[in-house]
C-alpha positions in Angstrom: 92.9 109.0 94.7 92.3 107.2 91.4 91.6 104.2 89.3 94.2 103.5 86.7 95.2 100.8 84.9 98.6 99.9 82.9 99.4 97.1 80.2 103.2 96.8 79.5 105.2 94.2 76.6 108.7 92.9 78.3 110.7 91.7 76.1 110.5 87.9 75.5 114.2 87.1 75.9 113.4 87.1 79.7 113.5 83.9 81.7 110.3 83.4 83.9 111.9 84.9 87.1 113.3 87.5 85.2 109.6 88.0 83.7 108.1 88.1 87.3 111.0 90.1 89.0 110.0 92.6 86.2 106.6 92.6 87.3 107.3 92.6 90.9 109.4 96.0 90.9 106.7 97.9 89.1 104.3 96.5 91.6 106.7 97.5 94.3 106.8 101.0 92.8 102.9 101.4 93.2 102.9 100.9 96.4 105.8 102.6 97.9 104.3 105.8 95.8 101.3 105.3 97.9 99.4 103.4 95.7 97.5 99.7 95.8 97.5 97.4 93.0 94.1 96.0 92.6 95.0 93.1 90.5 98.0 91.6 87.8 96.6 90.0 84.9 99.3 88.2 83.5 98.9 87.5 80.0 102.0 85.3 78.8 103.8 85.3 75.9 101.8 86.5 73.2 102.5 87.6 69.7 103.3 91.5 68.4 100.7 93.0 65.7 103.9 94.2 64.3 107.5 93.9 65.0 109.4 95.8 67.5 113.4 96.1 67.1 112.6 93.0 65.3 111.0 90.9 68.0 107.8 89.6 67.3 106.4 88.5 70.5 106.4 90.0 73.8 105.2 89.5 77.9 102.2 90.9 78.3 101.2 92.1 81.7 98.3 94.3 82.8 98.0 96.0 86.7 94.5 97.4 87.8 95.7 100.4 90.6 94.9 103.1 92.6 96.6 106.2 93.0 97.5 109.6 93.6 97.6 111.6 90.3 101.5 111.6 90.7 101.7 108.3 90.3 101.4 107.6 86.8 103.9 110.3 86.1 106.4 107.9 88.3 105.6 104.9 86.7 105.8 106.2 83.1 109.2 107.4 83.7 110.9 104.3 85.3 108.8 102.5 82.2 111.0 104.3 80.1 114.3 103.8 81.5 113.5 100.2 81.9 115.4 97.9 79.5 113.1 95.3 79.1 110.4 97.4 78.5 109.2 97.9 74.8 106.0 99.0 75.3 103.2 100.6 77.5 100.4 103.0 78.1 98.7 103.8 81.4 95.1 104.7 81.2 92.6 106.5 84.3 89.5 104.5 84.4 86.3 106.3 84.3 84.6 107.2 87.6 
């Protein structure tokens, strides 16, 4: 088991309920695949450094989790097919 962190930006057109539902979806995926969520940090709506598809802001969320080495690949796949995710990154933390 390794420690990871993921930061993702969701589309700002989501309402509060849709935003929280997406975050719960990703947390649920981590837990379903045998990982544990250590911390969820909601950064809220922030301005982007550059526009993505003519959108200038987004909802930022940071999740720290512990999981096997296969989970980040599955999480990356789900991020890519989720329409509301504008950008994401998954990083393994140093031990």
